[in-house]
N, C-alpha and C positions, 0 to 999 in steps of 0.2 A: 739868443736872435732866429736862428737859424731852423731851432725848433720849433718856434712860434710861425713861422714860414711855412714848416711844413706841417704843422697840425693845423693848421689853416687851407691849408693847399693854394698856397700865393702863386705857386711856378703853375700848376694847372688854371688857377683863375689868370695870369696873365697868359700863359698859351692860349687860353679860350678865347680872351677880350682881342689880341691878335689877330686870330684866324679870323673872329667876326668883321673886325676893321679891316683888314684885307679884303676878303669874301665882299663884303658890300662895295668896297672901291670899284673893285674887277664887276662885278656884278652892274653895276652902276653905269660904266661903260660897255659890256655886255647890249644893253637893253637900248644903248644907242645906234648900237651895230645893226640888230633886228630886233623887230617886236615878236619872233616868235618865242614862245617860252620851254618848249621839250626842253632842248637842250641845257637852259638856265636852271629848268628843276634836276635833270640828271646832274649837272655840277654840285647843285645845291646838297641833292644826296648823297656824292661821293664825298664832297666838304664835312658833311656833316658825321656821314661813318667815318671817315679817317678821324676827326676829331674825336668819337666816342669809343673809337679804339686807341687811339692814345692815352683817351683819360684811363678806361681801363688797362692798358699793357704799362703805363708808367707808373700804377696803382700796384700791379701784379711785382715789377720790377724791383719798385721801393720795399713791397713786402718781401722779396724773395733774399735781396740784399740783407734786410733784419734779421731773416731768419738764418741766413746763414753765419752770419756772426754772431746768433744765436745758438747756433750747433757745436761752432767752431769754442766758446766759452763751455757749453757742455759736456764738450770731449778732450777740455783742458782739467776741470776743474775736480772730475773723480781721478783721473791719472795723479795729479799730481795730493790727490787724499790718497791714493795707496801706497805714495813714494813717501809718505808724512808716517804713515803707520808703521811700513817697513822701519824708517828712523827713529819709531820708538818715540812717536809724540805723546802715547798715554801713559807717559812715565813723568811726562813734567805736568804740573798744575799752576796753581792762579801763585802758589807761595814758594814756587822755581826760583832760585837766583839767579841772576844775570849770566853769570861766568859757568851754570851748570854746563858741562864736555852737551849733554844731547841737545840741550835748547841751542846752543851755541853752532851744533851741526844742522840741527832745522833754520836757522839762520842764511849759514853758508848754502846751503840747496835753495832757500827761494832768493837767493842772489845770484845763484848761477843760472836758475832757470828764468827769471828775467834777462838776466844778461843776453840768452841764446833765443830767446823768445820774443821778438820784438812785438808780437800783437796782443800780448797781455800789458797791463800797463801796474799791475799790483795784485801782489796775492799773498794772501793774511791767512789766519785763522783765529776761531770763535771759538769759548766754551761757555757753558752756564753756572754759575755759583747753584747753592742750597736754595736760595731764595726767587731764582730764577731770572737774576740778570745777566745780559750777555756784557761780555768781556774779551777786549783782543787778548790774544796768547802768544802769537808767535807770529811777529809782522817787522820781516827787517827791512832795512834800509831799502829806499825805492828810488830810481833817478831817473822821474817823468819827464823830464825834458832831453834824456839822452845825452847828455855833455859830458859824462863823466865823471860828475862830482855828485856829493851828496850836498845838497845847498838849505841854508834853515831848518826849521822846525819840521815844514812840510815833507821834507824827503829822509828826515832824520828815522833812528830805528824808534819803533812805536813803544814804551814801555809793557812789562808785563801785566795783564788784568786791567788797563786802560777800562773806564766802562766805554760803550757804544752804545748808542740811545735808537739811532736811524736803522729798528728792527722793522723789515717792511715782511709783508704775507710769506715772499718767497723761502726768507732767511728761518722764519719759524718753521714752516712747513719742514725745512730741511736738518731740525735738530730731532727731526720726525723719522727721519732715514730716507728721505727723497733729495733725488737730485734734481736743480731747477733753475731755469733763466729769469732772472726779471728785465723784463723789458722796457718796463718803465724808468725812466733817469734817477737818479738817489743822488741828492745832494750833501756831503759832509764836508768835514773841517780838510782833507784832501782835497778835493773836486769835488764833480759830478759824474755819477756814474752809470751805466746798465753792469746787470753781474750777473753770474752763474756760481750756484753754490751745490757742494755734495759733500756728504757728511762723512766722518772720519768716526769707524770704528773699534773699538778697544778690544783686546785677544777673545776676551770673552764673549765679542758680537757687539756689545751694546753701544750705542752710539756718543761719544764721549768730545765729539766738536763737530766745529764745521768749517771746512774750508771752502773761503772766495778767491775767485777771480773776477779782477776788473777791467772793464774796458772803457774808456773814455767818450761819454755819453755827444760830446762834440765830432770825434772822427766818425762814430755809426753815422751820426745824423747827415755827416759831410757827404759819406759814402754812398747813404740811402739818396739824399739829393743828386747825388753825381750819378745816380741809378735813374732817376726820375728824370732829367735834365737830358741826356742822351737819347731819352725814348722820347721826347718830347721835342726835338731838336731834327731827331729823324722823323717825327710825324711833323711836324713845321717844316719840312723839306717836301714832303710829299705833296701835303696843302699845295704849295706853292706851285709843286709842279703841275697838280690837277687844275687850278685854276688859270694857270699859262696857257695848259691844253685846252681848258675851253674856252678862253679868250681866240685862241687862236681858232679852233673848230667853229666858233661866233662869228669870227669874220668871215668865216670861208664859205659858211653857209648865210649870211647876210649878201654875200656877192651872188651866188648860186639864186637865191631867192628872186633878186631883181634879176636875173639873167632868165629868170622861166616865166616872171609876170607877164610878160608880153600874150608866150606861149600857151599860158595857163588861161590868160584871156579869151583867147583863140580859140581852146576847146572849150570853154564855157559856152562862148555863142555858137558852138558848132553842137553842142551835146542840147544845147536849149531847145536851136532848132528842129533837130531828131527829135526831144521829150515835146515838142508841139506836136510833132505828126504824129507820135506814137500814140499821146496821148487823144490828138482829134479819133486816130484809128479805133484810140482801146474803149473811147464815147462813142462810137460810133456802131461796134460790137454791142457796146451794153444798150443801145437803143434798140437795138435788133434782138438781144436776151431779153428784155425788158418787156417787150413789144409782145415776143414770143409767149412771154409767162405772162402778163396780163390777157393774153388773148386764151392760155390754156385757166388763167383762173377765172376768166367769165365764162367760156365754155364748161367748166366744172362745175361754177355757179348755175349756170341756166340749166345744165343736166339735175344739178341737184334740186333748184325749182323745179323741175319738168317732173323728178320723181314726188316730190314734198308732196305738188299738186295732186298725181296719181296717188300716193300715202295717204293723203287727207281726202279726197274728195270719195277714194274706197268706200272707209267705215263712214264717212258723213251720209252718203247715199243710203247706206244699211240704215243709220239712226234716223234721218230725215226720213225715208220708204216709209219704216216700218210704223214711225212715229203716226204716220198719215192715215196706214192700214189699221192701227188702234183708233185713231178719233173717227174716222169713217166706217168703221164696222163695229160686230162686238164678235169674236171670232170663240171658238172653243176655249175653253181652259188650259188644255194642252197646248195650243198654238199660241195662247198669247203669254205664258209661262217661255217659250221656245223665241217669241218679238221682243218680248223684253231682255230676254239674255243674250240674243244679236246685237241690241240696243246698246247693251251692259257691256259687251264685248268690244264692239267697235268704238264705244268711247273710251277702255283702258287700251286697247293701240291707239287711239289719239294721244292720250296720257303718255305711253310709252314715248314717242315722237319727240313731244314737247317734251321728255324728260332728257334724249338725248343732247338735243340741242341744249340746253339749259348746261346739264354737264359738259358739252365742248365750248361753251362759253367761259365757263367757269373756271375748266384748265387754262384756256388760253388766256385769263385775266389771271391768271396766278391766286386764285381765290379759293383752290380746291385742295384742302385738307386730308392726309394719312392721318387714318388712327388706330394703330397698333396695341392690342390687347390680347390676352389669353383666349385662344381659338382651337378648337376638336376640330383636328381636318379630317378624321373619317366620319364624323358627322355632316361637317358641311358639305362634303362633295355625293355623300348619299343623297341630302335633300340637293342637294343642286340637280341629280340628275332624276330625283323624282320632279323636279318642275317639269321637266323636258320630258316625262315618260309618254303622258296625253297626246302631246303632238307627235312622238315617236312611234308609239301604238296606233294611231290614226295610220300611220305612212306603211304598219309593219315593219318598222328597223328595229332593231332589236339595240337595249342602250346596256352595256358591259360598265364594272369597273373592276379594275386591277389595281390592289391595295398591295403596296410591296411594305413586310414586316418593320423594314429598317425605318419607315414613316413614326415620328414622335408623334403621341397620344396628342401631346397638347404644343402650341408653338403661339411665338408671339407674332400678330399678323393684323391689317384690318379686316374681318371678316366680310363685311358690304361687300368692300371693293372687290374680295378677290370671287366672291361669288359674282357679282357685276359681271367680270371677266370672266369664268367661267360657264356663266348663262350665254354670252354672248360668245363665245367660241363654238361651244353646244349646239345653241340655236343655229347658228351656221352650218354646222354639221350634220346638224338634222334634216334644215331647209336644203340644203345639196344633195343630199344620199336619198336615191330612188327605192333603193335594195341594199340589203346587206345590212352592216351594223356601226355603230357608233361606240368607243370605247376610250373612254378616261384612265389614265394610266399616272399612279403618283408612286414616287422614288424620293427618297432622299441620299443624299449626293454629299461629298466632304466629308474633311475631319472635322471634329467637332468644334474648334473656336471658326469654321468655316464651311457651317452646312450651309445647304441649299435644296431646297425643294423644287422638285421638277412635276411637272406637269403637265402630261401628254393628251393629245387630245385630238383622237385617231378615226377616218370615216371611210367610207367604199366608194364616196362620191363623186361628180363629174370633175375634178380635181383641174388645176388652173396653171399653163403655161408661165413661163422665165419671165414672159413681158409682161403675163396681166398679175404678177406678184409684185413690180416697181411700184402698181397704183393701190395695190389692196391694202395699205395702212396711211394713204392718204383723206381725209375728208370731204367730205361731199364727193365719193367718187367710189364706183365698184369695175369689176375687172370691165365689165361691159354694159351698155344702156341695155342690150338685151335681156340682162342678167335680171335686172330690175323690172323689167316689165313681166317678166315670167317668174321672178320669187319673191318679187316684192322688195323692201326695205330701204332704210334712209342714204345708206354707204355710209354710216356714223358707228358702226358697234366697233369695228376691230379698230378705227383711230383710238376711240375713247379708251379699249381695251390696252392699246399700247401704252398709251397716255398715263395710266395708270400703271401698268407694269413698270415702267420708267420711273415715279412717284415713289414706285413701294423698295426700287433699288435692284429693279430684275430685270430680265429679256423675254423675247418674243421672237420666235424662230419658225419660217413654215419650210417643211420640203413638199412637192406635190407632186403628181405625174396625173395629165390630162388622162381622164376617163379612169382611171384607179384609183384615184382619192386621194385627201391632203393627210397632213400631221401637222399642229400650232403647238408647239413645246413653250413653256411657260418656265422659268426658271426663277425663282426668288430666293437670297439670303434668307433664312429665319433662325430664329434661338429660340431653342427648346423649353418651356415653360412647365410648370409644373402647377397641378390642382387638386383640393382635399376631394380625398375617394365618394365623399359624399354631395361633390357640388355639385349643380347641373350644368349642362353642354353651352357655353356661351351660345351655340347657334340652335337652339331646342325654343321652340316658339313656346313666349312665358303670356299663357291667356288667361285673361282676368278670370277669375274665379266664379262660375255660376252667372256672368253678366243677362244670358237670357231668361235668368229668373230672379230677377234684381228690380224690384218696381222702386223708383225714386220720387223725389217728394221734393218741392221748391217752385221758384218763380224765377226765369229767365228773363233778361231784358236782350233783346236779338238787335242790333246795334250793326245795318245794313243797309245801302241805298240801291241792292238791288230786289227789285219785285219779286222774282221767282226764287230767286234764294232767299227771302223773308220766307216766300209758303214750303219751299220745302225743309229751313231747319226749324220750322214750328210744326211742323207736320212731324219729323223727327221726335219733337220734343215731348207731343202731346202722345205719341206712342208707346214714350217714354216714363210717361205718367208725372210729366213736367209741364207746367201754364208757362206761359211765355207773353210777353210785348213786344212789339217793335219801334227803333227809333231810326227813322231815316241818314241821319249824320252827329256824328261828334256833340254837336251841339244841342241837338235835341236831348243826348242822352244826359248830357249835364244838365239841363233844365230839368229829366224828367229823376232824376236821381238824387240831384240837391237840393229839389222842391220841398219846401215844408211842409206838406198836405199829409193828410190821414190814410193814401193809399196802400194799397197792399207793400212791400217792401220787394226788394231785388235781392235773391240770393247770390245768383252768378250773371256776369256780363261776357255776353258775347260777341266780340268788337272785330269790326271790319276794320283795316289798319287805313286802305286810302279810299276815301270818299272826300264828297264836295262838302262847301262849308267849312265843317274844321275836319281834320281826319282824325284816326284813331291813335296816334301815338300823341299826339299834342291833349286829346281826350281825358287818354292815360293819365298824361302828365297831373291835368288840372283836378280829376279827380282823387290823384293820391294826396296833390297838394293840400284839398278839401278837407280831406282825413276818410274819407271810403275807404274802409276795411275788407269790403268783400272780393273774393275773385274775378277778377278780368282774364279773357279767356283771349289772345291775337289769333284771329280769322283772315287770312291772307292769301292771297294768290301768289306772294311773292316765297319762291322757293331758292329763291339765291342762298349761299354760304352766307352768315354773319346775317340772319335775319332776324333769327334766331333770337339772338343776344340783343338785337335793335329793339325787339318787342320787350324783353324782360328788363333793358336796363329804363324803358316809358313808365314800367309800373306793372306790365301784364304778370300774370301767375302762372301764365301755359301758354301753349301754340298747338296751331294748328292750320295746314295751310290748306286752300282749294285744290281741286273740286274738293267737294266734303266726303269722307272717308266716312259710312257710317258707326263700322266697328271704333274709329280712334274719337271721334265724337262723343259712343256710347262709353268709355274707357275715362273721359275727360271730365265727363259730369257722374260718376262713377265717385273720383278723386276727389270732386268738391262739393257736391251734393249728397243731403242726408235720404238714405233709405226707406221708402215705406215697408209695409209687412209684406213677405215675400208669396203671400198667398193668394195674392189679389192679380197674379202677374196676368195682362191681356194678350189673347194673341196677335204675332207679330203677323 
């Protein structure tokens, strides 16, 4: 029964159950004294820790006691086996007579050992016959109850050769020369035991038998249980101490809390009053700051609007003025070309202003994306400098490039946005430099896994002060309004450049000294790329082959509600050899394209996307649903991010933006219309 209790850990279960019941009772009382849970939580933790530690220590104590008994028997068994060898046990066998002197000496030795060693309940020896069966050989009388008499058959001497069938794995291993302890109780006709076995060797060294030492299993189980009970009793006492201490602490804390309630209420009301006063003061300061910020924003936007008015009216004056001149008189051809070039240049300037405003709006709306592709840095910076060569030459300013050898030939970045940043920085450097030079320096810094590209734009211009630098990267602002009147500009370029560099994971730093120039440094993280030796530069202009020598054929339907745009597109198509028709809205285009008459077929549709009656999106969807398979090219003034995808999703085949770029229009026509013979090209 005791073995069953131990194997089922009944003592531990009883301990844990008693601990739980006592803890719940104490905690119920604690909850009445104070609702504050922190002390209860600490006591709970201590109770759980003690219970867990007691469980572990009880298991450890039980195992150590069992191990101690096993080690004791393991020490006795080989000692008695050596004694048996010296007394000549190898000389007797299963056929030895009961009165054999050697046998009797062995019996006397066993009885003597049992008499002086009360830690051992029985000592005996085994041998095996030729068939492998196990037999008892020397097993003396055993006084199990230690009363001085050998009573009944159980305590009598065992006959030589009595078969033994309760052979366990440890006994079998002992016949192979190993000394082992069998911790699992084995029951035979003499009782229930745990045993240790040691081999007995003949003079020639082979194993001729096994000596066994028995220890009463109930005695061992009682010893183990006693050790466990002592540990659990000590833990139970410690649990009671913890619970009692927790209860005392809870009573004291509850009383202290009740005494502190009034003081806390007073302090809370005092703090609330102070907080209210602080909030009123803070709100006053916040209102003042908000008012100042609003006034600053209003002033900045007013300055921006004034600058925009100047920036827009100046090129518009040139456009309208030279247009009037061309209408009222017929100037010579060279003057007419200069007038038209002025109109075109002013229009491009207006387009640049619109693009800056659109870029800033897209960045602030979170719709601006960076697309990293393999990029040849050397070609990119050289092409960017080439773009600024004309205005620099016009002012007599030298443009210089300092490209370090450690700059990788090919890196991963967004070349379009990087070029935009460099154009802004170099353009400002040229704009604000009256004499001297503008230098672009490129360096690669850092380890291979943390490489950074540093691009520095240095000029010998007017420079800026520390106070002016604080407004440098803010949108709608320049260092002062007089610069805007003198140099022009929207005040958006540096703000856009900073946002673009930050989106690419980089930084822009500026150092400057008034009257001596400025230095803007762009630092970007880079990853080296490889490209085939024969691959073209990613920045090289991909000029369509011989567009100027290609004569197109076909018929285009211009779906556009603006009369001026209708005329301009028709003129450009006619100069390319393409016939055209016009529809004023999407509904008219549907009626023309889906009509069942025999009029000439349409090879391509140039579709404005924003029109009255029916817009281009709906018209494109209706045409595709009706089975119209010819190309539909979206032609829109909406240049915001995502517009191209929206047009393609509606069923368009290609995409163009307004204002009309003749080269882009020609490229689309070349992609989608058949070519006529190249020999009949009309002059442009």
